[in-house]
N, CA, C and O of each residue as an XYZ file, in Angstrom:
920
protein
N     142.059     48.110     82.698
C     140.979     47.784     81.757
C     140.224     49.054     81.370
O     139.908     49.892     82.215
N     139.942     49.177     80.064
C     139.137     50.293     79.598
C     137.664     50.006     79.846
O     137.211     48.877     79.663
N     136.918     51.019     80.259
C     135.484     50.851     80.380
C     134.736     52.124     80.040
O     133.518     52.100     79.863
N     135.457     53.245     79.947
C     134.813     54.514     79.671
C     135.234     55.029     78.307
O     136.420     55.232     78.047
N     134.259     55.238     77.439
C     134.533     55.745     76.097
C     135.056     57.175     76.198
O     134.456     58.019     76.863
N     136.169     57.434     75.539
C     136.733     58.778     75.526
C     136.438     59.514     74.221
O     136.628     60.726     74.123
N     135.971     58.765     73.220
C     135.736     59.376     71.913
C     134.824     58.476     71.087
O     134.858     57.254     71.233
N     134.020     59.069     70.233
C     133.222     58.295     69.280
C     133.677     58.621     67.867
O     134.194     59.705     67.597
N     133.476     57.668     66.980
C     133.846     57.837     65.569
C     132.778     57.162     64.726
O     132.537     55.963     64.867
N     132.131     57.934     63.842
C     131.009     57.409     63.063
C     131.245     57.558     61.559
O     130.689     58.456     60.926
N     132.070     56.675     60.989
C     132.290     56.707     59.538
C     131.078     56.216     58.754
O     130.926     56.517     57.570
N     130.218     55.457     59.429
C     128.955     54.998     58.843
C     127.834     55.435     59.781
O     127.938     55.279     60.997
N     126.769     55.979     59.214
C     125.620     56.397     60.018
C     124.344     55.782     59.456
O     124.309     55.325     58.313
N     123.295     55.779     60.280
C     122.004     55.258     59.848
C     121.810     53.792     60.164
O     122.776     53.036     60.269
N     120.559     53.392     60.315
C     120.265     52.026     60.756
C     118.842     51.651     60.350
O     117.952     52.499     60.300
N     118.642     50.344     60.058
C     117.315     49.839     59.698
C     116.736     48.896     60.752
O     115.706     48.270     60.502
N     117.363     48.778     61.915
C     116.812     47.883     62.938
C     115.469     48.389     63.472
O     114.622     47.591     63.873
N     115.275     49.696     63.478
C     113.999     50.245     63.920
C     113.670     50.010     65.377
O     112.509     49.774     65.713
N     114.666     50.070     66.256
C     114.424     49.852     67.684
C     113.497     50.941     68.231
O     113.687     52.124     67.947
N     112.511     50.542     69.005
C     111.502     51.487     69.481
C     112.082     52.514     70.444
O     111.491     53.575     70.647
N     113.224     52.213     71.035
C     113.821     53.118     72.018
C     115.013     53.901     71.459
O     115.749     54.518     72.228
N     115.216     53.889     70.146
C     116.443     54.429     69.546
C     116.541     55.950     69.703
O     115.771     56.699     69.103
N     117.500     56.388     70.517
C     117.703     57.816     70.756
C     118.409     58.482     69.573
O     118.164     59.651     69.276
N     119.289     57.731     68.897
C     120.064     58.336     67.818
C     119.185     58.657     66.613
O     119.356     59.698     65.979
N     118.237     57.759     66.291
C     117.329     58.042     65.180
C     116.492     59.277     65.478
O     116.299     60.123     64.605
N     115.998     59.386     66.693
C     115.198     60.546     67.054
C     116.018     61.827     66.986
O     115.536     62.857     66.515
N     117.255     61.757     67.458
C     118.118     62.939     67.424
C     118.362     63.394     65.997
O     118.336     64.590     65.706
N     118.599     62.446     65.115
C     118.845     62.785     63.705
C     117.602     63.365     63.060
O     117.665     64.410     62.413
N     116.470     62.693     63.233
C     115.254     63.112     62.532
C     114.685     64.422     63.060
O     114.088     65.188     62.303
N     114.867     64.688     64.362
C     114.283     65.890     64.943
C     115.220     67.090     64.909
O     114.770     68.235     64.951
N     116.542     66.824     64.832
C     117.462     67.955     64.945
C     118.625     67.927     63.955
O     118.811     68.868     63.183
N     119.410     66.841     63.979
C     120.664     66.850     63.244
C     120.498     66.972     61.737
O     121.343     67.576     61.076
N     119.433     66.415     61.181
C     119.263     66.496     59.727
C     119.083     67.929     59.250
O     119.291     68.222     58.073
N     118.699     68.817     60.149
C     118.477     70.206     59.780
C     119.706     71.091     59.995
O     119.769     72.206     59.476
N     120.678     70.596     60.757
C     121.829     71.438     61.069
C     123.172     70.822     60.688
O     124.202     71.491     60.771
N     123.174     69.547     60.269
C     124.424     68.871     59.953
C     124.385     68.278     58.549
O     123.463     67.539     58.204
N     125.374     68.602     57.756
C     125.486     68.052     56.406
C     125.585     66.534     56.450
O     125.084     65.839     55.566
N     126.232     66.037     57.480
C     126.437     64.595     57.611
C     125.120     63.831     57.684
O     125.043     62.684     57.245
N     124.080     64.464     58.239
C     122.804     63.777     58.451
C     121.672     64.370     57.610
O     120.500     64.233     57.958
N     122.018     65.014     56.529
C     120.990     65.693     55.724
C     119.971     64.712     55.141
O     118.842     65.103     54.845
N     120.353     63.448     54.974
C     119.432     62.431     54.458
C     118.772     61.630     55.572
O     118.218     60.557     55.334
N     118.836     62.156     56.775
C     118.195     61.474     57.889
C     118.939     60.234     58.333
O     120.169     60.227     58.382
N     118.203     59.186     58.657
C     118.798     57.977     59.227
C     119.014     56.881     58.184
O     119.134     55.705     58.527
N     119.063     57.273     56.913
C     119.385     56.324     55.854
C     120.866     55.977     55.962
O     121.689     56.886     56.063
N     121.235     54.703     55.944
C     122.646     54.340     56.085
C     123.529     54.966     55.004
O     123.217     54.912     53.814
N     124.635     55.559     55.448
C     125.584     56.204     54.541
C     126.998     56.019     55.087
O     127.201     55.844     56.288
N     127.972     56.062     54.175
C     129.374     56.076     54.563
C     129.911     57.476     54.304
O     129.524     58.125     53.333
N     130.805     57.940     55.176
C     131.288     59.316     55.098
C     132.804     59.320     54.883
O     133.574     59.021     55.796
N     133.211     59.660     53.677
C     134.614     59.600     53.301
C     135.497     60.500     54.167
O     136.641     60.148     54.457
N     134.988     61.631     54.572
C     135.797     62.556     55.369
C     136.244     61.939     56.692
O     137.280     62.316     57.239
N     135.468     61.000     57.198
C     135.789     60.397     58.485
C     137.080     59.585     58.448
O     137.709     59.369     59.484
N     137.472     59.140     57.274
C     138.665     58.305     57.167
C     139.953     59.128     57.155
O     141.047     58.576     57.037
N     139.821     60.422     57.276
C     140.981     61.294     57.431
C     141.338     61.476     58.908
O     142.393     62.022     59.229
N     140.467     61.022     59.799
C     140.683     61.211     61.224
C     141.735     60.239     61.760
O     141.865     59.109     61.290
N     142.475     60.716     62.755
C     143.495     59.895     63.392
C     143.169     59.741     64.881
O     142.358     60.485     65.432
N     143.813     58.765     65.516
C     143.530     58.458     66.915
C     144.822     58.328     67.701
O     145.839     57.870     67.180
N     144.769     58.738     68.961
C     145.945     58.746     69.813
C     146.046     57.460     70.624
O     145.033     56.830     70.930
N     147.268     57.076     70.969
C     147.439     55.936     71.873
C     146.714     56.199     73.196
O     146.757     57.306     73.733
N     146.056     55.172     73.702
C     145.381     55.304     74.981
C     143.931     55.729     74.893
O     143.208     55.641     75.885
N     143.478     56.193     73.718
C     142.069     56.548     73.578
C     141.219     55.280     73.537
O     141.682     54.220     73.116
N     139.969     55.406     73.980
C     138.996     54.316     73.895
C     137.866     54.806     73.002
O     137.046     55.623     73.419
N     137.826     54.307     71.783
C     136.952     54.841     70.743
C     135.779     53.901     70.479
O     135.968     52.731     70.146
N     134.579     54.425     70.631
C     133.349     53.704     70.299
C     133.040     53.983     68.834
O     132.794     55.127     68.449
N     133.052     52.936     68.024
C     132.845     53.086     66.580
C     131.370     52.987     66.229
O     130.690     52.038     66.620
N     130.881     53.973     65.487
C     129.528     53.970     64.933
C     128.446     53.948     66.000
O     127.608     53.047     66.034
N     128.475     54.953     66.872
C     127.410     55.073     67.861
C     126.117     55.570     67.231
O     125.064     55.538     67.869
N     126.186     56.028     65.984
C     125.000     56.530     65.284
C     124.544     55.559     64.193
O     123.901     55.964     63.224
N     124.874     54.299     64.351
C     124.478     53.282     63.374
C     124.784     51.907     63.945
O     125.264     51.787     65.072
N     124.505     50.872     63.162
C     124.990     49.533     63.464
C     125.834     49.112     62.272
O     125.304     48.695     61.242
N     127.154     49.224     62.418
C     128.068     48.924     61.320
C     127.907     47.505     60.804
O     128.219     47.226     59.646
N     127.419     46.604     61.655
C     127.350     45.190     61.300
C     125.937     44.756     60.899
O     125.655     43.562     60.801
N     125.057     45.726     60.669
C     123.715     45.403     60.205
C     123.747     44.663     58.880
O     124.693     44.807     58.106
N     122.731     43.882     58.620
C     122.716     43.051     57.406
C     122.734     43.870     56.127
O     123.126     43.359     55.078
N     122.322     45.122     56.189
C     122.261     45.993     55.015
C     123.603     46.651     54.699
O     123.768     47.217     53.618
N     124.561     46.588     55.619
C     125.845     47.260     55.428
C     126.723     46.423     54.509
O     126.897     45.226     54.734
N     127.271     47.043     53.482
C     128.063     46.302     52.507
C     129.389     45.837     53.090
O     129.932     46.447     54.011
N     129.881     44.775     52.548
C     131.185     44.246     52.971
C     132.267     45.297     52.771
O     133.178     45.418     53.590
N     132.170     46.053     51.688
C     133.175     47.066     51.382
C     133.242     48.137     52.471
O     134.329     48.574     52.850
N     132.092     48.554     52.964
C     132.071     49.575     54.020
C     132.756     49.061     55.290
O     133.551     49.767     55.911
N     132.440     47.845     55.653
C     133.026     47.278     56.870
C     134.534     47.127     56.721
O     135.281     47.416     57.656
N     134.984     46.678     55.558
C     136.419     46.527     55.330
C     137.134     47.873     55.401
O     138.253     47.946     55.910
N     136.512     48.934     54.903
C     137.111     50.263     55.000
C     137.352     50.643     56.448
O     138.407     51.174     56.793
N     136.366     50.368     57.297
C     136.488     50.702     58.717
C     137.579     49.853     59.375
O     138.410     50.380     60.115
N     137.583     48.564     59.115
C     138.589     47.677     59.696
C     139.995     48.101     59.272
O     140.910     48.133     60.094
N     140.164     48.422     58.010
C     141.484     48.834     57.507
C     141.955     50.111     58.186
O     143.143     50.260     58.473
N     141.025     51.042     58.447
C     141.411     52.287     59.107
C     141.783     52.020     60.567
O     142.761     52.574     61.069
N     141.018     51.189     61.239
C     141.296     50.847     62.632
C     142.670     50.187     62.756
O     143.391     50.423     63.726
N     143.025     49.372     61.784
C     144.304     48.661     61.828
C     145.505     49.614     61.843
O     146.599     49.225     62.253
N     145.306     50.837     61.406
C     146.396     51.825     61.385
C     146.767     52.323     62.779
O     147.803     52.967     62.950
N     145.930     52.030     63.781
C     146.129     52.594     65.119
C     146.140     51.499     66.182
O     145.202     51.389     66.971
N     147.197     50.690     66.205
C     147.236     49.524     67.101
C     147.334     49.874     68.580
O     147.127     49.002     69.424
N     147.642     51.117     68.919
C     147.764     51.508     70.325
C     146.516     52.222     70.838
O     146.492     52.713     71.967
N     145.498     52.274     70.012
C     144.193     52.819     70.408
C     143.236     51.659     70.605
O     143.248     50.711     69.819
N     142.415     51.713     71.629
C     141.405     50.664     71.854
C     140.107     51.063     71.164
O     139.623     52.182     71.339
N     139.545     50.149     70.382
C     138.313     50.395     69.639
C     137.228     49.422     70.081
O     137.481     48.235     70.289
N     136.017     49.947     70.220
C     134.857     49.135     70.591
C     133.852     49.111     69.460
O     133.364     50.153     69.024
N     133.544     47.908     68.985
C     132.425     47.698     68.069
C     131.234     47.234     68.902
O     131.400     46.484     69.864
N     130.032     47.679     68.535
C     128.826     47.245     69.231
C     127.726     47.012     68.205
O     127.482     47.862     67.349
N     127.070     45.878     68.289
C     126.077     45.523     67.272
C     124.936     44.715     67.865
O     125.059     44.142     68.947
N     123.829     44.678     67.142
C     122.737     43.762     67.443
C     122.715     42.620     66.425
O     121.752     41.855     66.360
N     123.770     42.513     65.640
C     123.879     41.454     64.640
C     125.278     40.839     64.677
O     126.002     40.881     63.681
N     125.664     40.263     65.832
C     127.044     39.797     65.993
C     127.441     38.605     65.135
O     128.624     38.270     65.069
N     126.498     37.963     64.483
C     126.889     36.859     63.603
C     127.780     37.353     62.471
O     128.538     36.570     61.898
N     127.698     38.665     62.134
C     128.563     39.192     61.075
C     130.016     39.284     61.510
O     130.905     39.364     60.662
N     130.277     39.275     62.801
C     131.667     39.204     63.248
C     132.349     37.963     62.685
O     133.521     38.009     62.313
N     131.617     36.860     62.622
C     132.179     35.607     62.118
C     132.575     35.754     60.649
O     133.564     35.172     60.203
N     131.805     36.528     59.913
C     132.064     36.740     58.492
C     133.405     37.446     58.261
O     134.035     37.268     57.218
N     133.834     38.245     59.239
C     135.060     39.031     59.092
C     136.164     38.550     60.043
O     137.062     39.315     60.394
N     136.092     37.298     60.450
C     137.063     36.771     61.407
C     138.491     36.871     60.880
O     139.402     37.211     61.635
N     138.696     36.587     59.622
C     140.044     36.646     59.053
C     140.570     38.071     59.014
O     141.740     38.313     59.312
N     139.716     39.009     58.650
C     140.141     40.404     58.561
C     140.429     41.005     59.939
O     141.259     41.906     60.061
N     139.755     40.517     60.962
C     139.937     41.041     62.312
C     141.090     40.379     63.055
O     141.566     40.901     64.062
N     141.529     39.250     62.566
C     142.538     38.471     63.281
C     143.779     39.308     63.585
O     144.274     40.040     62.728
N     144.268     39.189     64.806
C     145.480     39.885     65.201
C     145.260     41.290     65.732
O     146.213     41.936     66.168
N     144.022     41.779     65.705
C     143.729     43.131     66.174
C     143.376     43.076     67.659
O     142.205     43.106     68.037
N     144.409     42.996     68.486
C     144.214     42.832     69.923
C     143.654     44.073     70.598
O     143.242     44.020     71.757
N     143.638     45.177     69.887
C     143.115     46.432     70.443
C     141.631     46.610     70.164
O     141.071     47.665     70.460
N     140.994     45.608     69.605
C     139.571     45.687     69.240
C     138.737     44.848     70.199
O     139.044     43.684     70.457
N     137.671     45.461     70.723
C     136.694     44.772     71.559
C     135.429     44.559     70.736
O     134.885     45.508     70.171
N     134.965     43.328     70.670
C     133.740     43.012     69.934
C     132.579     42.964     70.922
O     132.565     42.143     71.838
N     131.613     43.846     70.728
C     130.493     43.933     71.651
C     129.160     43.637     70.994
O     129.014     43.729     69.775
N     128.200     43.284     71.815
C     126.832     43.058     71.340
C     125.856     43.570     72.385
O     126.101     43.472     73.588
N     124.753     44.113     71.912
C     123.656     44.505     72.794
C     122.719     43.318     72.956
O     122.192     42.803     71.970
N     122.511     42.885     74.184
C     121.576     41.807     74.498
C     120.767     42.283     75.697
O     121.227     42.177     76.834
N     119.581     42.801     75.459
C     118.803     43.461     76.502
C     118.048     42.510     77.412
O     117.649     42.891     78.513
N     117.849     41.280     76.969
C     117.083     40.277     77.705
C     117.361     38.921     77.081
O     118.067     38.833     76.076
N     116.818     37.873     77.660
C     116.926     36.541     77.065
C     115.584     36.095     76.479
O     115.449     34.951     76.046
N     114.602     36.982     76.464
C     113.237     36.592     76.081
C     112.914     37.006     74.641
O     112.533     38.147     74.383
N     113.071     36.061     73.711
C     112.754     36.329     72.309
C     111.294     36.747     72.138
O     110.984     37.646     71.356
N     110.402     36.084     72.879
C     108.973     36.367     72.724
C     108.660     37.823     73.061
O     107.748     38.413     72.482
N     109.398     38.391     73.976
C     109.164     39.779     74.367
C     109.492     40.730     73.216
O     108.802     41.727     73.002
N     110.541     40.411     72.492
C     110.913     41.243     71.342
C     109.783     41.282     70.317
O     109.479     42.324     69.736
N     109.168     40.110     70.113
C     108.077     40.042     69.131
C     106.812     40.717     69.664
O     106.204     41.549     68.989
N     106.428     40.344     70.889
C     105.156     40.823     71.438
C     105.128     42.339     71.620
O     104.110     42.975     71.344
N     106.214     42.913     72.073
C     106.267     44.346     72.330
C     106.854     45.148     71.162
O     107.000     46.368     71.238
N     107.187     44.431     70.077
C     107.734     45.083     68.875
C     108.904     45.998     69.238
O     108.942     47.174     68.874
N     109.843     45.420     69.961
C     110.995     46.173     70.433
C     111.910     46.580     69.288
O     112.387     47.714     69.244
N     112.159     45.653     68.354
C     113.133     45.914     67.299
C     112.992     44.879     66.187
O     112.439     43.797     66.381
N     113.510     45.247     65.017
C     113.581     44.291     63.906
C     114.957     43.626     63.839
O     115.251     42.901     62.889
N     115.786     43.868     64.831
C     117.121     43.269     64.881
C     117.012     41.763     65.103
O     115.962     41.277     65.523
N     118.080     41.019     64.829
C     118.069     39.576     65.110
C     117.662     39.296     66.558
O     117.932     40.099     67.452
N     117.020     38.167     66.778
C     116.535     37.836     68.108
C     117.685     37.637     69.100
O     118.825     37.371     68.717
N     117.351     37.772     70.376
C     118.352     37.710     71.438
C     119.082     36.380     71.463
O     120.295     36.346     71.668
N     118.366     35.287     71.258
C     119.007     33.972     71.303
C     120.044     33.826     70.196
O     121.065     33.166     70.388
N     119.792     34.442     69.030
C     120.767     34.404     67.939
C     122.025     35.190     68.301
O     123.138     34.770     67.984
N     121.842     36.333     68.967
C     122.990     37.147     69.370
C     123.826     36.403     70.407
O     125.056     36.404     70.360
N     123.128     35.771     71.339
C     123.829     35.005     72.376
C     124.706     33.924     71.758
O     125.882     33.807     72.106
N     124.157     33.147     70.861
C     124.920     32.058     70.239
C     126.111     32.616     69.461
O     127.214     32.077     69.546
N     125.893     33.688     68.707
C     126.976     34.281     67.914
C     128.111     34.760     68.809
O     129.282     34.556     68.489
N     127.771     35.404     69.941
C     128.806     35.918     70.839
C     129.478     34.791     71.625
O     130.671     34.865     71.918
N     128.735     33.772     71.959
C     129.318     32.643     72.685
C     130.333     31.910     71.816
O     131.361     31.445     72.307
N     130.035     31.811     70.516
C     130.851     30.985     69.637
C     131.999     31.729     68.971
O     132.905     31.096     68.428
N     131.982     33.065     69.001
C     133.066     33.785     68.340
C     134.364     33.578     69.109
O     134.401     33.736     70.329
N     135.413     33.229     68.406
C     136.724     32.993     69.012
C     137.462     34.326     69.086
O     138.219     34.691     68.185
N     137.219     35.054     70.199
C     137.798     36.383     70.347
C     138.071     36.634     71.826
O     137.213     36.383     72.673
N     139.256     37.124     72.132
C     139.653     37.284     73.528
C     138.924     38.421     74.225
O     138.643     38.337     75.420
N     138.615     39.488     73.485
C     138.065     40.696     74.113
C     136.626     40.914     73.626
O     136.393     41.347     72.497
N     135.681     40.605     74.502
C     134.262     40.772     74.183
C     133.592     41.606     75.263
O     134.056     41.653     76.402
N     132.502     42.259     74.900
C     131.701     42.968     75.900
C     130.231     42.799     75.561
O     129.867     42.517     74.419
N     129.391     42.976     76.577
C     127.944     42.914     76.391
C     127.319     44.168     76.974
O     127.642     44.587     78.086
N     126.415     44.758     76.199
C     125.634     45.897     76.676
C     124.211     45.434     76.959
O     123.488     45.021     76.053
N     123.821     45.509     78.221
C     122.442     45.192     78.606
C     121.762     46.537     78.854
O     121.477     46.914     79.990
N     121.516     47.234     77.775
C     121.002     48.604     77.878
C     120.211     48.961     76.621
O     120.762     48.909     75.521
N     118.952     49.316     76.753
C     118.183     49.367     77.994
C     117.757     47.959     78.438
O     117.299     47.154     77.627
N     117.910     47.687     79.700
C     117.593     46.360     80.215
C     116.090     46.107     80.123
O     115.276     46.979     80.427
N     115.742     44.889     79.696
C     114.346     44.436     79.644
C     114.190     43.265     80.612
O     115.175     42.635     80.995
N     112.967     42.982     80.998
C     112.733     41.914     81.965
C     113.292     40.596     81.440
O     113.327     40.375     80.230
N     113.729     39.718     82.346
C     114.498     38.547     81.945
C     114.259     37.385     82.893
O     113.730     37.547     83.993
N     114.673     36.190     82.425
C     114.687     35.005     83.263
C     116.014     34.990     84.025
O     117.079     34.921     83.411
N     115.958     35.055     85.342
C     117.153     35.273     86.142
C     118.297     34.318     85.818
O     119.400     34.762     85.498
N     118.056     33.051     85.896
C     119.156     32.098     85.793
C     119.592     31.869     84.350
O     120.782     31.688     84.092
N     118.657     31.874     83.411
C     119.049     31.697     82.016
C     119.860     32.887     81.519
O     120.885     32.705     80.861
N     119.411     34.106     81.827
C     120.113     35.288     81.345
C     121.513     35.378     81.964
O     122.479     35.716     81.280
N     121.610     35.077     83.237
C     122.915     35.066     83.891
C     123.845     34.069     83.217
O     125.015     34.370     82.982
N     123.327     32.879     82.904
C     124.132     31.854     82.238
C     124.590     32.332     80.875
O     125.738     32.101     80.495
N     123.708     33.001     80.125
C     124.090     33.524     78.812
C     125.328     34.399     78.922
O     126.298     34.215     78.187
N     125.285     35.347     79.843
C     126.383     36.299     79.953
C     127.673     35.588     80.373
O     128.742     35.867     79.831
N     127.573     34.685     81.322
C     128.757     33.942     81.763
C     129.318     33.101     80.616
O     130.535     33.015     80.451
N     128.448     32.485     79.829
C     128.884     31.667     78.692
C     129.679     32.487     77.680
O     130.642     31.994     77.093
N     129.274     33.734     77.481
C     129.931     34.595     76.489
C     131.333     34.994     76.942
O     132.205     35.231     76.107
N     131.559     35.070     78.250
C     132.851     35.430     78.836
C     133.304     36.824     78.398
O     134.377     36.971     77.813
N     132.505     37.830     78.675
C     132.883     39.186     78.271
C     133.961     39.774     79.165
O     134.088     39.412     80.334
N     134.730     40.684     78.596
C     135.720     41.430     79.378
C     135.012     42.336     80.379
O     135.477     42.531     81.502
N     133.880     42.883     79.950
C     133.059     43.675     80.859
C     131.650     43.773     80.310
O     131.391     43.454     79.150
N     130.733     44.226     81.176
C     129.317     44.360     80.832
C     128.836     45.738     81.268
O     129.169     46.205     82.357
N     128.048     46.385     80.407
C     127.326     47.598     80.778
C     125.887     47.208     81.081
O     125.290     46.431     80.336
N     125.319     47.734     82.163
C     123.907     47.503     82.471
C     123.253     48.842     82.796
O     123.776     49.614     83.599
N     122.104     49.118     82.168
C     121.415     50.369     82.453
C     119.985     50.364     81.962
O     119.617     49.586     81.082
N     119.185     51.235     82.538
C     117.779     51.377     82.156
C     117.622     52.395     81.021
O     118.519     53.193     80.749
N     116.479     52.342     80.382
C     116.088     53.312     79.360
C     116.068     54.724     79.954
O     115.549     54.939     81.049
N     116.630     55.668     79.226
C     116.693     57.056     79.694
C     115.629     57.961     79.084
O     115.601     59.158     79.372
N     114.748     57.405     78.238
C     113.902     58.268     77.422
C     112.401     58.013     77.593
O     111.611     58.321     76.701
N     112.018     57.456     78.728
C     110.602     57.322     79.071
C     109.784     56.556     78.034
O     108.666     56.947     77.698
N     110.350     55.465     77.534
C     109.647     54.665     76.535
C     108.701     53.626     77.131
O     107.993     52.935     76.398
N     108.689     53.517     78.450
C     107.822     52.542     79.142
C     108.001     51.126     78.580
O     107.041     50.467     78.180
N     109.224     50.698     78.567
C     109.569     49.368     78.092
C     109.200     48.319     79.140
O     108.964     48.668     80.296
N     109.147     47.052     78.762
C     108.877     45.985     79.740
C     110.120     45.718     80.587
O     110.870     44.776     80.333
N     110.321     46.551     81.584
C     111.535     46.537     82.385
C     111.423     45.600     83.582
O     110.320     45.304     84.041
N     112.568     45.133     84.091
C     112.560     44.405     85.361
C     112.516     45.393     86.526
O     112.801     46.576     86.345
N     112.170     44.927     87.685
C     112.236     45.782     88.866
C     113.700     46.121     89.144
O     114.603     45.415     88.695
N     113.922     47.180     89.871
C     115.292     47.537     90.212
C     115.940     46.454     91.069
O     117.127     46.165     90.921
N     115.164     45.861     91.958
C     115.704     44.796     92.807
C     116.208     43.623     91.965
O     117.249     43.037     92.265
N     115.470     43.288     90.921
C     115.863     42.186     90.048
C     117.141     42.522     89.281
O     118.005     41.665     89.102
N     117.257     43.761     88.834
C     118.455     44.197     88.124
C     119.672     44.172     89.042
O     120.753     43.744     88.636
N     119.496     44.628     90.272
C     120.606     44.604     91.225
C     121.023     43.167     91.538
O     122.203     42.888     91.751
N     120.046     42.262     91.564
C     120.349     40.838     91.746
C     121.222     40.339     90.605
O     122.196     39.621     90.834
N     120.877     40.719     89.370
C     121.659     40.291     88.204
C     123.093     40.810     88.299
O     124.043     40.069     88.044
N     123.245     42.063     88.660
C     124.582     42.646     88.787
C     125.405     41.873     89.811
O     126.573     41.562     89.574
N     124.791     41.566     90.948
C     125.501     40.819     91.997
C     125.889     39.427     91.518
O     127.004     38.970     91.770
N     124.978     38.754     90.832
C     125.255     37.404     90.342
C     126.407     37.408     89.337
O     127.288     36.550     89.399
N     126.403     38.359     88.426
C     127.475     38.421     87.431
C     128.820     38.701     88.099
O     129.831     38.085     87.759
N     128.824     39.615     89.032
C     130.073     39.937     89.722
C     130.585     38.755     90.536
O     131.791     38.517     90.594
N     129.674     38.014     91.164
C     130.082     36.840     91.935
C     130.674     35.750     91.037
O     131.423     34.886     91.493
N     130.317     35.814     89.753
C     130.852     34.851     88.790
C     132.029     35.411     87.996
O     132.384     34.894     86.937
N     132.624     36.473     88.523
C     133.849     36.998     87.927
C     133.666     37.937     86.755
O     134.636     38.260     86.070
N     132.430     38.387     86.505
C     132.165     39.303     85.399
C     132.262     40.742     85.894
O     131.633     41.096     86.890
N     133.032     41.560     85.218
C     133.128     42.980     85.565
C     131.898     43.704     85.021
O     131.616     43.647     83.824
N     131.173     44.381     85.901
C     129.935     45.068     85.521
C     130.078     46.557     85.804
O     130.491     46.961     86.891
N     129.730     47.364     84.809
C     129.683     48.813     84.984
C     128.237     49.265     84.916
O     127.547     49.032     83.923
N     127.789     49.906     85.970
C     126.397     50.349     86.040
C     126.228     51.675     85.318
O     126.984     52.620     85.544
N     125.233     51.735     84.452
C     124.872     52.991     83.793
C     123.704     53.579     84.602
O     123.820     53.733     85.818
N     122.578     53.911     83.940
C     121.419     54.417     84.670
C     120.716     53.263     85.393
O     120.115     52.398     84.756
N     120.796     53.259     86.695
C     120.106     52.242     87.494
C     119.031     52.970     88.316
O     119.346     53.871     89.093
N     117.792     52.582     88.146
C     116.660     53.242     88.797
C     115.529     52.239     88.964
O     115.622     51.105     88.494
N     114.481     52.650     89.620
C     113.298     51.814     89.679
C     112.634     51.748     88.307
O     112.694     52.700     87.528
N     112.000     50.609     88.022
C     111.228     50.500     86.777
C     110.153     51.568     86.753
O     109.709     52.027     87.805
N     109.732     51.966     85.565
C     108.769     53.071     85.455
C     107.479     52.785     86.224
O     106.850     53.704     86.749
N     107.084     51.503     86.289
C     105.837     51.158     86.965
C     106.010     51.070     88.493
O     105.031     50.938     89.227
N     107.266     51.146     88.959
C     107.512     51.145     90.416
C     107.478     52.541     91.008
O     107.412     52.699     92.227
N     107.522     53.561     90.147
C     107.634     54.932     90.646
C     106.283     55.590     90.796
O     106.202     56.748     91.206
């Protein structure tokens, strides 16, 4: 099973979700826009034609669009189809899509059909919709919407990213992940000192144990005490 990204590919960049913890937006606005032609317009969504000249080797695990959300509501159908068509050229390479708007996967179900080398992923940091609103975490679709979209998508290879993890209801959140039936899960804390509403480390370790006991493969990213525990 693949779990470690060996390469990233960003044919589309930029995002309008406005997540308060977004490291990629900060990197672009503070540095990359001044040194890279690709990001000269900042974090405004763009498609990059040169990227479609790139090829991929068998056995690589490629994370697509780590500098954007390819499935955001603002992304045109044409852009997404360009990416899917390019991915289809490399059936022996494993590709990972990751989004906070997984309902758009349903929109492209026909185009994705038969692509067994594609993993459909979603970021679900918590099960608490109210927390997203109260703490102004993001303008992305609410967590409950992402859960339903991922649970209902008819796809063999799914993954969930719980990163950065936010405080959660133990049994409901565990049930969400089990219902989705992911191939694997990433779990990790915020790396950028944003002082998010995090769970205690003990609670996070409990979640990892519960998921593993229910047959879910979990890969730990940054696991530490919550900022208020230190």
